[in-house]
C-alpha positions in Angstrom: 0.1 -0.1 0.0 1.3 3.3 -1.1 0.8 6.7 0.8 -1.2 9.1 -2.0 -2.4 13.0 -1.8 -6.2 12.9 -2.1 -8.7 10.0 -2.5 -7.3 6.6 -2.2 -8.5 3.2 -2.4 -10.3 3.3 1.0 -11.7 6.5 0.5 -13.2 5.3 -2.6 -15.3 2.5 -0.6 -16.5 5.4 1.8 -20.2 6.6 1.1 -19.1 9.9 2.2 -16.8 10.1 -0.8 -18.4 12.2 -3.5 -16.9 14.1 -6.4 -13.4 12.7 -5.4 -13.3 14.3 -2.1 -14.4 13.7 1.5 -17.8 15.3 2.2 -17.9 14.1 5.6 -19.8 16.6 8.1 -16.8 15.7 10.6 -14.2 17.1 8.4 -14.1 17.7 4.8 -11.0 17.0 2.5 -8.9 20.0 3.8 -9.4 18.2 7.5 -8.4 14.6 6.1 -5.4 15.9 4.5 -4.4 17.7 7.6 -4.7 14.8 9.7 -3.1 12.7 7.3 0.2 14.8 7.5 0.1 14.9 11.3 -0.2 10.8 11.1 2.5 10.6 8.7 4.9 12.9 10.2 4.4 10.7 13.6 5.0 7.5 11.7 8.1 9.2 10.0 6.6 8.2 6.4 5.9 10.9 3.6 4.0 10.6 0.4 5.2 7.9 -1.9 6.0 5.6 1.0 4.8 2.0 -0.1 4.9 -0.9 2.4 3.0 -4.1 2.7 -0.1 -4.4 5.0 1.7 -6.3 7.7 4.7 -3.8 7.5 2.5 -0.8 8.2 0.8 -2.7 11.0 4.0 -3.4 12.5 5.2 0.2 12.1 2.1 1.5 13.7 2.7 -1.1 16.6 6.1 0.4 16.9 5.3 4.1 17.2 2.0 4.0 18.9 0.7 5.7 20.7 1.1 8.9 18.7 1.7 12.1 20.6 -2.1 12.7 19.6 -3.9 9.9 20.6 -5.0 10.6 23.9 -6.7 13.6 22.8 -8.5 11.8 19.6 -12.4 12.2 19.9 -12.3 8.7 18.5 -9.7 7.3 21.2 -12.5 5.6 23.2 -12.9 3.2 20.4 -9.0 2.9 19.7 -7.1 -0.5 20.7 -3.9 1.4 20.5 -4.9 4.4 22.8 -6.7 1.6 25.2 -3.3 -0.6 25.5 -1.3 2.4 26.6 -3.8 4.1 29.1 -4.8 1.1 30.9 
């Protein structure tokens, strides 16, 4: 899987992706790109980085939790945050 700018395979499957843009009421395309950048910086990767799914999981496991994880509004749903806050 490769990091790309804009809509990727995951985005295309989402019903909130319309006209090749995120149309979520909780965060539009610009918000998504902002968070992508924060996450990529935390993982130490950039656009164009290509890894297998298992390599991505391992990288995320090694780098978790990222600095913002415990402040994330979705942290109550995240197994990674739960693992580090118990």
